[in-house]
All heavy atoms as a GROMACS GRO file, in nm:
protein
  610
    1MET      N    1  11.201   7.525   7.460
    1MET     CA    2  11.157   7.595   7.579
    1MET      C    3  11.278   7.669   7.638
    1MET      O    4  11.388   7.616   7.641
    1MET     CB    5  11.101   7.494   7.681
    1MET     CG    6  11.046   7.561   7.804
    1MET     SD    7  10.978   7.448   7.928
    1MET     CE    8  10.858   7.358   7.835
    2SER      N    9  11.255   7.790   7.685
    2SER     CA   10  11.366   7.869   7.742
    2SER      C   11  11.410   7.812   7.876
    2SER      O   12  11.338   7.737   7.941
    2SER     CB   13  11.321   8.014   7.761
    2SER     OG   14  11.228   8.024   7.866
    3GLU      N   15  11.531   7.849   7.915
    3GLU     CA   16  11.586   7.801   8.041
    3GLU      C   17  11.501   7.843   8.160
    3GLU      O   18  11.477   7.765   8.252
    3GLU     CB   19  11.728   7.854   8.059
    3GLU     CG   20  11.792   7.808   8.189
    3GLU     CD   21  11.931   7.866   8.211
    3GLU    OE1   22  11.992   7.919   8.118
    3GLU    OE2   23  11.977   7.857   8.326
    4ILE      N   24  11.451   7.966   8.158
    4ILE     CA   25  11.371   8.015   8.271
    4ILE      C   26  11.240   7.936   8.283
    4ILE      O   27  11.197   7.902   8.392
    4ILE     CB   28  11.346   8.168   8.264
    4ILE    CG1   29  11.284   8.218   8.393
    4ILE    CG2   30  11.257   8.203   8.148
    4ILE    CD1   31  11.373   8.210   8.513
    5LYS      N   32  11.178   7.903   8.171
    5LYS     CA   33  11.055   7.824   8.174
    5LYS      C   34  11.084   7.684   8.227
    5LYS      O   35  11.004   7.630   8.305
    5LYS     CB   36  10.990   7.818   8.035
    5LYS     CG   37  10.930   7.950   7.992
    5LYS     CD   38  10.869   7.938   7.855
    5LYS     CE   39  10.813   8.072   7.808
    5LYS     NZ   40  10.756   8.064   7.674
    6GLU      N   41  11.193   7.626   8.188
    6GLU     CA   42  11.231   7.494   8.239
    6GLU      C   43  11.256   7.500   8.391
    6GLU      O   44  11.214   7.410   8.463
    6GLU     CB   45  11.359   7.443   8.170
    6GLU     CG   46  11.335   7.400   8.027
    6GLU     CD   47  11.462   7.350   7.960
    6GLU    OE1   48  11.564   7.327   8.028
    6GLU    OE2   49  11.458   7.335   7.837
    7ARG      N   50  11.318   7.606   8.438
    7ARG     CA   51  11.342   7.622   8.582
    7ARG      C   52  11.211   7.637   8.658
    7ARG      O   53  11.192   7.581   8.766
    7ARG     CB   54  11.435   7.740   8.607
    7ARG     CG   55  11.578   7.713   8.559
    7ARG     CD   56  11.666   7.832   8.561
    7ARG     NE   57  11.674   7.892   8.694
    7ARG     CZ   58  11.721   8.013   8.718
    7ARG    NH1   59  11.762   8.089   8.618
    7ARG    NH2   60  11.726   8.060   8.840
    8ILE      N   61  11.118   7.713   8.601
    8ILE     CA   62  10.988   7.732   8.667
    8ILE      C   63  10.914   7.600   8.674
    8ILE      O   64  10.861   7.564   8.780
    8ILE     CB   65  10.904   7.840   8.592
    8ILE    CG1   66  10.968   7.978   8.611
    8ILE    CG2   67  10.760   7.838   8.639
    8ILE    CD1   68  10.912   8.084   8.521
    9ILE      N   69  10.909   7.528   8.564
    9ILE     CA   70  10.839   7.398   8.562
    9ILE      C   71  10.905   7.303   8.661
    9ILE      O   72  10.835   7.231   8.735
    9ILE     CB   73  10.836   7.341   8.420
    9ILE    CG1   74  10.741   7.425   8.334
    9ILE    CG2   75  10.791   7.194   8.422
    9ILE    CD1   76  10.744   7.394   8.187
   10GLY      N   77  11.037   7.300   8.667
   10GLY     CA   78  11.107   7.214   8.761
   10GLY      C   79  11.074   7.248   8.905
   10GLY      O   80  11.049   7.159   8.987
   11ALA      N   81  11.071   7.378   8.934
   11ALA     CA   82  11.041   7.421   9.071
   11ALA      C   83  10.897   7.384   9.110
   11ALA      O   84  10.872   7.333   9.220
   11ALA     CB   85  11.063   7.571   9.085
   12VAL      N   86  10.804   7.409   9.021
   12VAL     CA   87  10.664   7.381   9.050
   12VAL      C   88  10.641   7.231   9.064
   12VAL      O   89  10.562   7.187   9.148
   12VAL     CB   90  10.572   7.442   8.941
   12VAL    CG1   91  10.429   7.395   8.956
   12VAL    CG2   92  10.579   7.593   8.947
   13SER      N   93  10.711   7.151   8.987
   13SER     CA   94  10.689   7.007   8.990
   13SER      C   95  10.728   6.944   9.125
   13SER      O   96  10.677   6.838   9.160
   13SER     CB   97  10.761   6.937   8.875
   13SER     OG   98  10.901   6.945   8.894
   14ILE      N   99  10.815   7.008   9.201
   14ILE     CA  100  10.856   6.952   9.331
   14ILE      C  101  10.789   7.022   9.449
   14ILE      O  102  10.812   6.985   9.563
   14ILE     CB  103  11.008   6.954   9.347
   14ILE    CG1  104  11.064   7.095   9.343
   14ILE    CG2  105  11.074   6.864   9.243
   14ILE    CD1  106  11.212   7.106   9.378
   15MET      N  107  10.704   7.121   9.422
   15MET     CA  108  10.636   7.194   9.529
   15MET      C  109  10.521   7.112   9.584
   15MET      O  110  10.460   7.031   9.515
   15MET     CB  111  10.575   7.324   9.475
   15MET     CG  112  10.672   7.431   9.449
   15MET     SD  113  10.580   7.576   9.387
   15MET     CE  114  10.720   7.683   9.360
   16ASN      N  115  10.488   7.141   9.710
   16ASN     CA  116  10.366   7.084   9.765
   16ASN      C  117  10.247   7.160   9.705
   16ASN      O  118  10.263   7.265   9.642
   16ASN     CB  119  10.365   7.087   9.918
   16ASN     CG  120  10.369   7.227   9.975
   16ASN    OD1  121  10.300   7.318   9.927
   16ASN    ND2  122  10.449   7.248  10.077
   17GLU      N  123  10.127   7.106   9.722
   17GLU     CA  124  10.008   7.166   9.660
   17GLU      C  125   9.982   7.309   9.706
   17GLU      O  126   9.942   7.394   9.628
   17GLU     CB  127   9.885   7.078   9.686
   17GLU     CG  128   9.885   6.950   9.606
   17GLU     CD  129   9.883   6.974   9.455
   17GLU    OE1  130   9.799   7.055   9.407
   17GLU    OE2  131   9.966   6.912   9.387
   18LYS      N  132  10.003   7.335   9.834
   18LYS     CA  133   9.977   7.469   9.888
   18LYS      C  134  10.068   7.572   9.821
   18LYS      O  135  10.023   7.678   9.779
   18LYS     CB  136  10.001   7.470  10.039
   18LYS     CG  137   9.975   7.605  10.103
   18LYS     CD  138  10.000   7.599  10.253
   18LYS     CE  139   9.985   7.737  10.313
   18LYS     NZ  140  10.022   7.738  10.454
   19ASP      N  141  10.197   7.542   9.809
   19ASP     CA  142  10.291   7.634   9.743
   19ASP      C  143  10.259   7.649   9.596
   19ASP      O  144  10.268   7.758   9.540
   19ASP     CB  145  10.434   7.588   9.764
   19ASP     CG  146  10.480   7.602   9.907
   19ASP    OD1  147  10.416   7.677   9.984
   19ASP    OD2  148  10.581   7.539   9.943
   20ALA      N  149  10.223   7.539   9.530
   20ALA     CA  150  10.187   7.546   9.388
   20ALA      C  151  10.065   7.635   9.367
   20ALA      O  152  10.059   7.712   9.270
   20ALA     CB  153  10.163   7.405   9.332
   21GLU      N  154   9.968   7.626   9.459
   21GLU     CA  155   9.848   7.711   9.450
   21GLU      C  156   9.886   7.858   9.465
   21GLU      O  157   9.835   7.944   9.394
   21GLU     CB  158   9.747   7.672   9.557
   21GLU     CG  159   9.622   7.757   9.560
   21GLU     CD  160   9.535   7.746   9.435
   21GLU    OE1  161   9.538   7.640   9.368
   21GLU    OE2  162   9.468   7.844   9.402
   22MET      N  163   9.979   7.888   9.556
   22MET     CA  164  10.024   8.026   9.574
   22MET      C  165  10.092   8.077   9.448
   22MET      O  166  10.070   8.193   9.407
   22MET     CB  167  10.117   8.037   9.694
   22MET     CG  168  10.045   8.023   9.826
   22MET     SD  169  10.151   8.018   9.974
   22MET     CE  170  10.273   8.141   9.945
   23VAL      N  171  10.172   7.994   9.382
   23VAL     CA  172  10.240   8.034   9.258
   23VAL      C  173  10.136   8.059   9.149
   23VAL      O  174  10.144   8.159   9.075
   23VAL     CB  175  10.342   7.927   9.214
   23VAL    CG1  176  10.392   7.955   9.073
   23VAL    CG2  177  10.459   7.922   9.311
   24TRP      N  178  10.036   7.971   9.139
   24TRP     CA  179   9.930   7.989   9.040
   24TRP      C  180   9.856   8.121   9.062
   24TRP      O  181   9.829   8.196   8.969
   24TRP     CB  182   9.835   7.872   9.043
   24TRP     CG  183   9.722   7.887   8.943
   24TRP    CD1  184   9.590   7.896   8.969
   24TRP    CD2  185   9.735   7.899   8.801
   24TRP    NE1  186   9.518   7.913   8.854
   24TRP    CE2  187   9.605   7.916   8.748
   24TRP    CE3  188   9.842   7.900   8.713
   24TRP    CZ2  189   9.581   7.931   8.612
   24TRP    CZ3  190   9.818   7.916   8.577
   24TRP    CH2  191   9.689   7.930   8.528
   25GLN      N  192   9.825   8.151   9.187
   25GLN     CA  193   9.757   8.277   9.217
   25GLN      C  194   9.844   8.398   9.181
   25GLN      O  195   9.794   8.498   9.130
   25GLN     CB  196   9.716   8.280   9.363
   25GLN     CG  197   9.603   8.186   9.394
   25GLN     CD  198   9.569   8.180   9.542
   25GLN    OE1  199   9.621   8.256   9.623
   25GLN    NE2  200   9.479   8.091   9.578
   26LEU      N  201   9.974   8.387   9.205
   26LEU     CA  202  10.067   8.494   9.167
   26LEU      C  203  10.068   8.514   9.016
   26LEU      O  204  10.065   8.627   8.968
   26LEU     CB  205  10.207   8.461   9.219
   26LEU     CG  206  10.317   8.558   9.181
   26LEU    CD1  207  10.291   8.696   9.242
   26LEU    CD2  208  10.451   8.505   9.225
   27ILE      N  209  10.070   8.404   8.942
   27ILE     CA  210  10.069   8.413   8.796
   27ILE      C  211   9.939   8.479   8.749
   27ILE      O  212   9.943   8.570   8.665
   27ILE     CB  213  10.086   8.273   8.733
   27ILE    CG1  214  10.228   8.223   8.757
   27ILE    CG2  215  10.052   8.276   8.583
   27ILE    CD1  216  10.250   8.078   8.723
   28GLN      N  217   9.826   8.437   8.804
   28GLN     CA  218   9.699   8.497   8.764
   28GLN      C  219   9.696   8.645   8.796
   28GLN      O  220   9.652   8.727   8.715
   28GLN     CB  221   9.583   8.426   8.835
   28GLN     CG  222   9.556   8.287   8.782
   28GLN     CD  223   9.443   8.221   8.856
   28GLN    OE1  224   9.439   8.222   8.978
   28GLN    NE2  225   9.349   8.166   8.782
   29THR      N  226   9.742   8.683   8.914
   29THR     CA  227   9.745   8.823   8.955
   29THR      C  228   9.833   8.904   8.862
   29THR      O  229   9.797   9.015   8.822
   29THR     CB  230   9.794   8.835   9.100
   29THR    OG1  231   9.707   8.760   9.183
   29THR    CG2  232   9.797   8.980   9.145
   30THR      N  233   9.947   8.849   8.823
   30THR     CA  234  10.039   8.919   8.734
   30THR      C  235   9.970   8.949   8.602
   30THR      O  236   9.981   9.061   8.550
   30THR     CB  237  10.165   8.835   8.711
   30THR    OG1  238  10.229   8.815   8.838
   30THR    CG2  239  10.261   8.904   8.616
   31PHE      N  240   9.899   8.851   8.547
   31PHE     CA  241   9.830   8.874   8.419
   31PHE      C  242   9.718   8.975   8.435
   31PHE      O  243   9.697   9.061   8.349
   31PHE     CB  244   9.776   8.743   8.360
   31PHE     CG  245   9.882   8.664   8.290
   31PHE    CD1  246   9.932   8.549   8.347
   31PHE    CD2  247   9.933   8.707   8.168
   31PHE    CE1  248  10.030   8.477   8.283
   31PHE    CE2  249  10.032   8.635   8.104
   31PHE     CZ  250  10.082   8.518   8.162
   32HIS      N  251   9.643   8.969   8.544
   32HIS     CA  252   9.536   9.066   8.568
   32HIS      C  253   9.592   9.206   8.580
   32HIS      O  254   9.539   9.301   8.524
   32HIS     CB  255   9.455   9.032   8.694
   32HIS     CG  256   9.369   8.911   8.678
   32HIS    ND1  257   9.271   8.900   8.584
   32HIS    CD2  258   9.368   8.793   8.745
   32HIS    CE1  259   9.212   8.782   8.592
   32HIS    NE2  260   9.268   8.715   8.690
   33LEU      N  261   9.704   9.221   8.654
   33LEU     CA  262   9.764   9.353   8.670
   33LEU      C  263   9.822   9.404   8.540
   33LEU      O  264   9.816   9.524   8.511
   33LEU     CB  265   9.871   9.349   8.779
   33LEU     CG  266   9.820   9.328   8.921
   33LEU    CD1  267   9.938   9.315   9.016
   33LEU    CD2  268   9.730   9.443   8.963
   34ALA      N  269   9.878   9.316   8.459
   34ALA     CA  270   9.933   9.357   8.331
   34ALA      C  271   9.826   9.412   8.238
   34ALA      O  272   9.853   9.496   8.153
   34ALA     CB  273  10.007   9.241   8.264
   35ASN      N  274   9.704   9.363   8.255
   35ASN     CA  275   9.593   9.406   8.170
   35ASN      C  276   9.507   9.514   8.235
   35ASN      O  277   9.406   9.555   8.178
   35ASN     CB  278   9.506   9.286   8.132
   35ASN     CG  279   9.582   9.189   8.046
   35ASN    OD1  280   9.656   9.226   7.957
   35ASN    ND2  281   9.564   9.061   8.072
   36ALA      N  282   9.548   9.558   8.352
   36ALA     CA  283   9.470   9.660   8.423
   36ALA      C  284   9.481   9.795   8.353
   36ALA      O  285   9.584   9.829   8.297
   36ALA     CB  286   9.517   9.673   8.567
   37GLU      N  287   9.374   9.868   8.358
   37GLU     CA  288   9.372  10.001   8.299
   37GLU      C  289   9.436  10.102   8.394
   37GLU      O  290   9.405  10.103   8.513
   37GLU     CB  291   9.226  10.041   8.272
   37GLU     CG  292   9.210  10.176   8.208
   37GLU     CD  293   9.066  10.213   8.185
   37GLU    OE1  294   8.985  10.122   8.163
   37GLU    OE2  295   9.035  10.332   8.191
   38GLU      N  296   9.525  10.182   8.342
   38GLU     CA  297   9.590  10.283   8.426
   38GLU      C  298   9.500  10.404   8.434
   38GLU      O  299   9.446  10.451   8.335
   38GLU     CB  300   9.725  10.320   8.366
   38GLU     CG  301   9.809  10.404   8.457
   38GLU     CD  302   9.951  10.422   8.408
   38GLU    OE1  303  10.004  10.330   8.345
   38GLU    OE2  304  10.007  10.529   8.435
   39THR      N  305   9.482  10.455   8.554
   39THR     CA  306   9.397  10.571   8.576
   39THR      C  307   9.476  10.678   8.651
   39THR      O  308   9.575  10.649   8.717
   39THR     CB  309   9.272  10.536   8.657
   39THR    OG1  310   9.312  10.488   8.785
   39THR    CG2  311   9.188  10.431   8.587
   40GLU      N  312   9.428  10.798   8.642
   40GLU     CA  313   9.490  10.909   8.715
   40GLU      C  314   9.448  10.902   8.861
   40GLU      O  315   9.331  10.875   8.892
   40GLU     CB  316   9.446  11.044   8.656
   40GLU     CG  317   9.496  11.068   8.515
   40GLU     CD  318   9.648  11.082   8.511
   40GLU    OE1  319   9.707  11.144   8.601
   40GLU    OE2  320   9.707  11.026   8.416
   41PRO      N  321   9.541  10.925   8.953
   41PRO     CA  322   9.505  10.921   9.096
   41PRO      C  323   9.419  11.040   9.135
   41PRO      O  324   9.426  11.146   9.073
   41PRO     CB  325   9.640  10.926   9.167
   41PRO     CG  326   9.734  10.986   9.068
   41PRO     CD  327   9.681  10.950   8.932
   42TYR      N  328   9.335  11.018   9.236
   42TYR     CA  329   9.254  11.126   9.292
   42TYR      C  330   9.344  11.221   9.373
   42TYR      O  331   9.452  11.184   9.417
   42TYR     CB  332   9.144  11.071   9.383
   42TYR     CG  333   9.040  10.989   9.310
   42TYR    CD1  334   9.030  10.853   9.332
   42TYR    CD2  335   8.953  11.048   9.219
   42TYR    CE1  336   8.934  10.778   9.267
   42TYR    CE2  337   8.858  10.973   9.152
   42TYR     CZ  338   8.848  10.838   9.176
   42TYR     OH  339   8.755  10.764   9.110
   43GLU      N  340   9.296  11.341   9.395
   43GLU     CA  341   9.372  11.440   9.470
   43GLU      C  342   9.409  11.393   9.610
   43GLU      O  343   9.521  11.412   9.656
   43GLU     CB  344   9.296  11.573   9.477
   43GLU     CG  345   9.372  11.686   9.541
   43GLU     CD  346   9.503  11.720   9.470
   43GLU    OE1  347   9.507  11.716   9.345
   43GLU    OE2  348   9.602  11.752   9.540
   44ASP      N  349   9.314  11.326   9.680
   44ASP     CA  350   9.344  11.279   9.815
   44ASP      C  351   9.449  11.167   9.813
   44ASP      O  352   9.527  11.153   9.906
   44ASP     CB  353   9.217  11.234   9.888
   44ASP     CG  354   9.144  11.121   9.820
   44ASP    OD1  355   9.153  11.107   9.696
   44ASP    OD2  356   9.075  11.046   9.890
   45GLU      N  357   9.452  11.088   9.707
   45GLU     CA  358   9.556  10.985   9.694
   45GLU      C  359   9.693  11.050   9.673
   45GLU      O  360   9.793  11.006   9.733
   45GLU     CB  361   9.523  10.892   9.576
   45GLU     CG  362   9.400  10.810   9.598
   45GLU     CD  363   9.355  10.734   9.475
   45GLU    OE1  364   9.368  10.786   9.362
   45GLU    OE2  365   9.308  10.620   9.492
   46LEU      N  366   9.698  11.154   9.591
   46LEU     CA  367   9.824  11.225   9.570
   46LEU      C  368   9.873  11.288   9.700
   46LEU      O  369   9.993  11.287   9.728
   46LEU     CB  370   9.807  11.332   9.462
   46LEU     CG  371   9.784  11.281   9.320
   46LEU    CD1  372   9.749  11.396   9.228
   46LEU    CD2  373   9.906  11.205   9.270
   47GLN      N  374   9.780  11.341   9.777
   47GLN     CA  375   9.814  11.402   9.906
   47GLN      C  376   9.870  11.298  10.001
   47GLN      O  377   9.970  11.320  10.070
   47GLN     CB  378   9.693  11.471   9.968
   47GLN     CG  379   9.721  11.538  10.100
   47GLN     CD  380   9.822  11.653  10.089
   47GLN    OE1  381   9.826  11.723   9.989
   47GLN    NE2  382   9.903  11.669  10.190
   48ALA      N  383   9.807  11.181  10.008
   48ALA     CA  384   9.855  11.073  10.095
   48ALA      C  385   9.994  11.027  10.054
   48ALA      O  386  10.081  11.004  10.141
   48ALA     CB  387   9.757  10.956  10.093
   49ILE      N  388  10.019  11.016   9.926
   49ILE     CA  389  10.152  10.978   9.878
   49ILE      C  390  10.255  11.082   9.916
   49ILE      O  391  10.366  11.050   9.963
   49ILE     CB  392  10.149  10.955   9.724
   49ILE    CG1  393  10.066  10.831   9.692
   49ILE    CG2  394  10.291  10.941   9.669
   49ILE    CD1  395  10.034  10.816   9.545
   50ALA      N  396  10.220  11.208   9.902
   50ALA     CA  397  10.312  11.317   9.938
   50ALA      C  398  10.341  11.313  10.089
   50ALA      O  399  10.457  11.328  10.130
   50ALA     CB  400  10.252  11.452   9.900
   51GLU      N  401  10.238  11.289  10.169
   51GLU     CA  402  10.258  11.281  10.316
   51GLU      C  403  10.350  11.164  10.350
   51GLU      O  404  10.435  11.176  10.439
   51GLU     CB  405  10.124  11.268  10.387
   51GLU     CG  406  10.032  11.386  10.373
   51GLU     CD  407  10.083  11.511  10.442
   51GLU    OE1  408  10.170  11.503  10.530
   51GLU    OE2  409  10.033  11.621  10.407
   52TYR      N  410  10.332  11.053  10.284
   52TYR     CA  411  10.418  10.937  10.307
   52TYR      C  412  10.564  10.973  10.274
   52TYR      O  413  10.654  10.948  10.353
   52TYR     CB  414  10.372  10.818  10.222
   52TYR     CG  415  10.472  10.706  10.219
   52TYR    CD1  416  10.482  10.618  10.328
   52TYR    CD2  417  10.555  10.687  10.110
   52TYR    CE1  418  10.576  10.515  10.327
   52TYR    CE2  419  10.647  10.585  10.109
   52TYR     CZ  420  10.658  10.499  10.216
   52TYR     OH  421  10.751  10.398  10.214
   53HIS      N  422  10.585  11.030  10.157
   53HIS     CA  423  10.722  11.067  10.114
   53HIS      C  424  10.783  11.175  10.203
   53HIS      O  425  10.905  11.178  10.220
   53HIS     CB  426  10.723  11.109   9.969
   53HIS     CG  427  10.706  10.995   9.873
   53HIS    ND1  428  10.796  10.893   9.861
   53HIS    CD2  429  10.609  10.968   9.785
   53HIS    CE1  430  10.756  10.806   9.771
   53HIS    NE2  431  10.640  10.850   9.724
   54ASN      N  432  10.702  11.259  10.260
   54ASN     CA  433  10.752  11.364  10.350
   54ASN      C  434  10.780  11.312  10.491
   54ASN      O  435  10.832  11.386  10.575
   54ASN     CB  436  10.650  11.480  10.359
   54ASN     CG  437  10.644  11.559  10.232
   54ASN    OD1  438  10.740  11.564  10.154
   54ASN    ND2  439  10.529  11.619  10.205
   55GLY      N  440  10.744  11.186  10.518
   55GLY     CA  441  10.772  11.127  10.649
   55GLY      C  442  10.671  11.159  10.757
   55GLY      O  443  10.698  11.139  10.874
   56THR      N  444  10.555  11.209  10.719
   56THR     CA  445  10.450  11.238  10.817
   56THR      C  446  10.415  11.112  10.893
   56THR      O  447  10.380  11.010  10.832
   56THR     CB  448  10.324  11.294  10.746
   56THR    OG1  449  10.362  11.408  10.668
   56THR    CG2  450  10.216  11.332  10.845
   57PRO      N  451  10.425  11.114  11.027
   57PRO     CA  452  10.406  10.991  11.107
   57PRO      C  453  10.276  10.917  11.081
   57PRO      O  454  10.275  10.794  11.080
   57PRO     CB  455  10.413  11.041  11.250
   57PRO     CG  456  10.493  11.165  11.244
   57PRO     CD  457  10.460  11.227  11.110
   58ASP      N  458  10.166  10.989  11.059
   58ASP     CA  459  10.037  10.923  11.036
   58ASP      C  460  10.034  10.842  10.907
   58ASP      O  461   9.945  10.760  10.886
   58ASP     CB  462   9.924  11.024  11.032
   58ASP     CG  463   9.892  11.082  11.170
   58ASP    OD1  464   9.936  11.021  11.270
   58ASP    OD2  465   9.827  11.186  11.176
   59TYR      N  466  10.130  10.865  10.818
   59TYR     CA  467  10.132  10.798  10.689
   59TYR      C  468  10.247  10.698  10.677
   59TYR      O  469  10.277  10.653  10.568
   59TYR     CB  470  10.140  10.902  10.576
   59TYR     CG  471  10.013  10.981  10.562
   59TYR    CD1  472   9.989  11.092  10.638
   59TYR    CD2  473   9.914  10.939  10.472
   59TYR    CE1  474   9.870  11.165  10.628
   59TYR    CE2  475   9.797  11.011  10.460
   59TYR     CZ  476   9.776  11.123  10.537
   59TYR     OH  477   9.659  11.192  10.525
   60GLN      N  478  10.306  10.661  10.787
   60GLN     CA  479  10.417  10.566  10.786
   60GLN      C  480  10.366  10.428  10.828
   60GLN      O  481  10.272  10.416  10.905
   60GLN     CB  482  10.531  10.613  10.877
   60GLN     CG  483  10.588  10.747  10.837
   60GLN     CD  484  10.628  10.756  10.691
   60GLN    OE1  485  10.706  10.672  10.644
   60GLN    NE2  486  10.577  10.854  10.619
   61PRO      N  487  10.430  10.322  10.777
   61PRO     CA  488  10.386  10.186  10.814
   61PRO      C  489  10.395  10.161  10.964
   61PRO      O  490  10.487  10.210  11.030
   61PRO     CB  491  10.485  10.095  10.739
   61PRO     CG  492  10.554  10.182  10.639
   61PRO     CD  493  10.543  10.323  10.688
   62ASN      N  494  10.299  10.086  11.014
   62ASN     CA  495  10.298  10.050  11.156
   62ASN      C  496  10.363   9.915  11.181
   62ASN      O  497  10.385   9.878  11.295
   62ASN     CB  498  10.154  10.044  11.209
   62ASN     CG  499  10.090  10.182  11.210
   62ASN    OD1  500  10.157  10.280  11.227
   62ASN    ND2  501   9.960  10.185  11.190
   63HIS      N  502  10.390   9.841  11.074
   63HIS     CA  503  10.446   9.707  11.087
   63HIS      C  504  10.567   9.694  10.997
   63HIS      O  505  10.572   9.750  10.889
   63HIS     CB  506  10.342   9.602  11.046
   63HIS     CG  507  10.214   9.610  11.121
   63HIS    ND1  508  10.204   9.569  11.252
   63HIS    CD2  509  10.093   9.657  11.086
   63HIS    CE1  510  10.080   9.591  11.293
   63HIS    NE2  511  10.011   9.644  11.194
   64SER      N  512  10.664   9.618  11.042
   64SER     CA  513  10.781   9.591  10.959
   64SER      C  514  10.745   9.491  10.851
   64SER      O  515  10.643   9.422  10.859
   64SER     CB  516  10.896   9.535  11.045
   64SER     OG  517  10.866   9.404  11.084
   65GLN      N  518  10.829   9.483  10.749
   65GLN     CA  519  10.807   9.386  10.643
   65GLN      C  520  10.807   9.243  10.700
   65GLN      O  521  10.723   9.160  10.662
   65GLN     CB  522  10.916   9.399  10.536
   65GLN     CG  523  10.893   9.304  10.419
   65GLN     CD  524  10.997   9.323  10.311
   65GLN    OE1  525  11.096   9.393  10.328
   65GLN    NE2  526  10.975   9.260  10.198
   66ASP      N  527  10.896   9.215  10.794
   66ASP     CA  528  10.901   9.083  10.856
   66ASP      C  529  10.771   9.050  10.928
   66ASP      O  530  10.722   8.938  10.921
   66ASP     CB  531  11.019   9.072  10.953
   66ASP     CG  532  11.153   9.070  10.883
   66ASP    OD1  533  11.156   9.032  10.763
   66ASP    OD2  534  11.253   9.104  10.946
   67GLU      N  535  10.713   9.149  10.998
   67GLU     CA  536  10.587   9.126  11.068
   67GLU      C  537  10.474   9.095  10.969
   67GLU      O  538  10.391   9.006  10.994
   67GLU     CB  539  10.549   9.249  11.152
   67GLU     CG  540  10.638   9.270  11.271
   67GLU     CD  541  10.612   9.404  11.340
   67GLU    OE1  542  10.582   9.505  11.271
   67GLU    OE2  543  10.621   9.406  11.463
   68VAL      N  544  10.471   9.166  10.859
   68VAL     CA  545  10.366   9.143  10.759
   68VAL      C  546  10.382   9.003  10.699
   68VAL      O  547  10.286   8.930  10.682
   68VAL     CB  548  10.370   9.252  10.651
   68VAL    CG1  549  10.274   9.217  10.535
   68VAL    CG2  550  10.336   9.387  10.709
   69ILE      N  551  10.505   8.966  10.667
   69ILE     CA  552  10.532   8.834  10.609
   69ILE      C  553  10.486   8.724  10.705
   69ILE      O  554  10.420   8.628  10.664
   69ILE     CB  555  10.680   8.820  10.573
   69ILE    CG1  556  10.712   8.906  10.450
   69ILE    CG2  557  10.716   8.672  10.546
   69ILE    CD1  558  10.859   8.916  10.417
   70ARG      N  559  10.518   8.740  10.834
   70ARG     CA  560  10.472   8.641  10.933
   70ARG      C  561  10.321   8.638  10.943
   70ARG      O  562  10.260   8.532  10.947
   70ARG     CB  563  10.534   8.672  11.070
   70ARG     CG  564  10.667   8.606  11.095
   70ARG     CD  565  10.706   8.614  11.243
   70ARG     NE  566  10.698   8.745  11.301
   70ARG     CZ  567  10.791   8.840  11.292
   70ARG    NH1  568  10.901   8.817  11.225
   70ARG    NH2  569  10.775   8.959  11.349
   71GLU      N  570  10.259   8.755  10.948
   71GLU     CA  571  10.112   8.764  10.960
   71GLU      C  572  10.043   8.697  10.843
   71GLU      O  573   9.938   8.634  10.860
   71GLU     CB  574  10.070   8.910  10.971
   71GLU     CG  575   9.922   8.932  10.985
   71GLU     CD  576   9.869   8.889  11.120
   71GLU    OE1  577   9.945   8.888  11.218
   71GLU    OE2  578   9.748   8.856  11.124
   72LEU      N  579  10.098   8.710  10.723
   72LEU     CA  580  10.039   8.651  10.605
   72LEU      C  581  10.074   8.504  10.587
   72LEU      O  582  10.028   8.438  10.494
   72LEU     CB  583  10.080   8.729  10.481
   72LEU     CG  584  10.029   8.873  10.472
   72LEU    CD1  585  10.089   8.943  10.352
   72LEU    CD2  586   9.878   8.875  10.468
   73GLY      N  587  10.160   8.454  10.677
   73GLY     CA  588  10.200   8.313  10.668
   73GLY      C  589  10.293   8.284  10.552
   73GLY      O  590  10.294   8.174  10.499
   74LEU      N  591  10.373   8.384  10.513
   74LEU     CA  592  10.462   8.368  10.399
   74LEU      C  593  10.604   8.332  10.439
   74LEU      O  594  10.688   8.310  10.353
   74LEU     CB  595  10.463   8.496  10.314
   74LEU     CG  596  10.328   8.537  10.259
   74LEU    CD1  597  10.338   8.670  10.187
   74LEU    CD2  598  10.274   8.431  10.164
   75SER      N  599  10.633   8.327  10.568
   75SER     CA  600  10.769   8.295  10.610
   75SER      C  601  10.794   8.147  10.592
   75SER      O  602  10.706   8.065  10.604
   75SER     CB  603  10.793   8.335  10.756
   75SER     OG  604  10.702   8.269  10.840
   76SER      N  605  10.918   8.117  10.560
   76SER     CA  606  10.950   7.976  10.535
   76SER      C  607  11.004   7.909  10.659
   76SER      O  608  11.032   7.965  10.757
   76SER     CB  609  11.054   7.967  10.424
   76SER     OG  610  11.165   8.048  10.450
   0.00000   0.00000   0.00000
């Protein structure tokens, strides 16, 4: 077994059930995303991305990363 796999198993073995469930969901999501079909974006999606990159206020985040982490209950 590789060192990284041993480290993952060690970390999971000492986690509480809630944290272990979150890790399992992350693993499942990673596999689903890896198998997702890539599609071309729609014109309105491309426009929204361009507006975000151009700094248009209506397309900028309203919350900081810290606020989102707290809201999702991910802070330690």
